[in-house]
N, C-alpha and C positions, 0 to 999 in steps of 0.2 A: 504494500500500500504506500502511495506517495502523497505528499502534502498537496493541498489545492494550489499552492502558489508555485512551487518548484516543479516545472513541467519539462525542463530541458534534459538533455542527455549529457550529464556531467559525470565522466568516469572517475573523477578525483574524489567523489563523495560516495561512500558505501550505500548500496541500495539493497533493501530487504530481499527482493526477488533474486538478485544475483548472489547475495550471501547464502541464501537458502539453496540455490543451485550449486554453489561450491560445496556445501555440506553434503549434498546428495551425490556428489561426484560428477557433476555436469561440467560443461565447458563455457557457459555463458556468464563470465565474470571477469573483473579487471583487478589490477593490483590493490586498489583501495578496498574492494570487496574482500579479497583474500586476507588482507591485513586485519580488517575488522573481524572477519570470521575466525582467523587464527587467534586473535586476542581474546575473543569470547571463549574459544576452546581452552585457553589457559585457565579460565575459571571453571568451565564445565567440559571436561574432555569428552563426555558422551554426546555432545551436540550432534555430530554426524549420525550417530546411532538413533538419536531422537528424531532427526529429520527423516531418516529412512522408515522408522517405525510409524511416523505420522503418515507418510505417503502410502504405506501398506494398509494402514487402517482405513484411509479414505477409499482407496481402490477396492479393497475387500468389501467395505460397506456398500459401495455403489453396486457391485455385483450381487451382493446379498439382497439388497432392496429390489433390484430388478428381477432376480430369480425367484425369491421366496415371498415377496410382498407385492409384486406386480407394478412397481413404480416404473414409469416410462418417461418421467420428466425430471431433469436435474438442472439446477441453477447454481453454478460454481462462482462464488464471489471472492475475488482475491486470487485469481488464477495462477499467477506466478509463472515460473519457467520449469515445466516438468522435464524430467530427465529420461524416463523410460515410458511406461504406459500412461497416456493422457486419460482424463476423465471420460471423454467421449469414446475412447477406445475400450476402456473397461466397461462402460455402459453397453456399447454395441456388441461386445463379445457375449454379453448375457441376454441382451434384448435388441436385436437388429433395428427395431423400429423406435428406439429411444430417442428423445429430443434433449439436447444439451445446450445450455447457454452459458458462455464464459463471460465474466465481467472483471475488469481491473481498471484502475485509473492511471496507469502508467504507460507512456508511449513506447517504452522499451518492450514491455510485455505485449503490447498491441502488435508490434512488428513480428514478434515471434509467434503470436497466436495466428496471424494471417498465414504464416508458413505452416503452422501446425495443422490447420484445418484442411489443407490439401492432402494430408495423410489419409483422409477419407473416412469411410464408415458408411453403413447403409442407412442410418437414421438421419435426423436433421441436427445440424450443429451451427451455432451462431456465436458471434462475439460482439461485445459493445464496450467502449471505453467510458466508464462511468465511475463515480465515487460512491462507495457504500453509504456515506453520510447523506447523499442525495437520494434517500430511500424511495421516495415516491417516484422519482424518475427511473430508478433502477427497476421497480416493479412494472412501470408502464412500458419500458423498453423490453423487458423480459416477456411481457404478455404478447409480444408479436410472435413468439415461438411457443411459449408455455401457456397452457390453459389452466388458470388458477382455480377453475371450478372442478378440476380433477386432481387427484393426488400428485404431489411433486416433492422433491427433496431439495432443500437449500443447504449448500455446503459452504461452511465458513471455516476453512482450515488455515490455521496460523495467520489469521488476519485481524480478528477482533482485538487481539492484544496490541495492535497498533492504533487503537482508538483510546484516547485518554478519558478518564472519568468525566472530564468537563464536556465531552461530546455526548454524554449519556448513551453509552453503547447498549445498555439494557433496553432503553427506549427504541433504539434503532433495530435491535434484534426482535423486539416485540412487534414492531410494525411489519417486519418481514413475516413473522409467524402468523399474525392476524390475517394476512393476505392468503394464507394457505387453506386448502380444503381439508376436511377431515380425512384421515388416512395418509396425510403428508408427514414428512420427517424433516428434522433440523439436526444437522451435524456440526459440531464445533470442536476444534482442537485449539488449545490455549496454553501459553507458558504459565507454569505454576509458581506462585510466590512462596508456598509453604512446603515445598519439597526441596531439600538442600538449600534452605533460604539464604544462608550467607553467600553461597556460591552464586545463586541467582541474582542477588543484589550486586555483587561484583561484576557479573556478566552484563547485566542491564546497564549499570553505570558506565562501563567501558564502551559498550555498544552505543549508548545514547550520546556520548561525547563525540562520536565520529559520524553517526548516521543522520540523514535528513529527517527521518521520522522516528520518534522515540517509541520504545516498547514499554508496555505496562503489564508486568506479571500480576496475576491475581490468584487468590486462594480458591480452594475447592468450593467454599461457600459462595464466593462471588461468581465463580463459573456456573455453579448450579442455578443461580438466579436467572441466567439467560434462558433457562428452560421452564420458567414460570408459566403455568397454564398448559404445559405439555406433559405427557407421560413418559418418563425415562424408560428406555428399553434396556434389556439385559441387566448387567450389574450397576447401571447408572453412570455416574461420573467416575472414571477410573484413571489412575496414573498410567502414563505411557510406558509400555514395556514392563509390565508388572514384575517387581522383584529386582529391577535394574536401576532403580533410583533415578529415573529420567524425569527432569522437572517440567512435565507437561501433563495436562489432563485431556482425555478424550471423552466426548459425550454424544449421545444420540437420543433424541426425543421424538415422540409421535404425537401428532394432533388427533385427538379422539372425537372432538366435537367443535 
């Protein structure tokens, strides 16, 4: 996620999508991104493992929702720069008729997304360059591809922690959830403030000194609030990579009415 003001392609400033791409083992990053990523790893050596675990959780959940729950519509906000299987590829492998909409507010991600979409798939895939905080516009644009009267899944992976409390991220997520039909799902992955807290404070402080957009780690209680009004599925809000002390939470909620 990028700020509303800084829209340029400045390779001297670390960018969250490129830092994440570096942790995933991708090639879409520059020296400043690698420096910020490596500095964060000094505080939390498991960050690349966490990034891979997050990506696996999202792709596995997309396939599961398509195969076992009949979901055919996916809105991926904060698309980033995927390294291996993209969301539409995961969805179409399970449901060839699935519809996927990607959204991010960064022009770097836009250029990659345009190339990504030509990798094909049998369903419908679309991309829009929009800011999550412009939630009404996000929903209006997504509605060109997604029928919000039918079940859909909103994916907010490693993006909500780039919204400070002052932006009322809980209100933003609630607005997205309110637009969904019963039988829909909300997925969130989020950096945790209460797993290895001292290391997370050091990591966030060092990252925020370098990056254009600050990160706000949150506690399990704060992450759970994003699912108010929804029914948590499975074990609820769980730490990433159980037993590996990875400082992130994974959550999936279902809208029942």
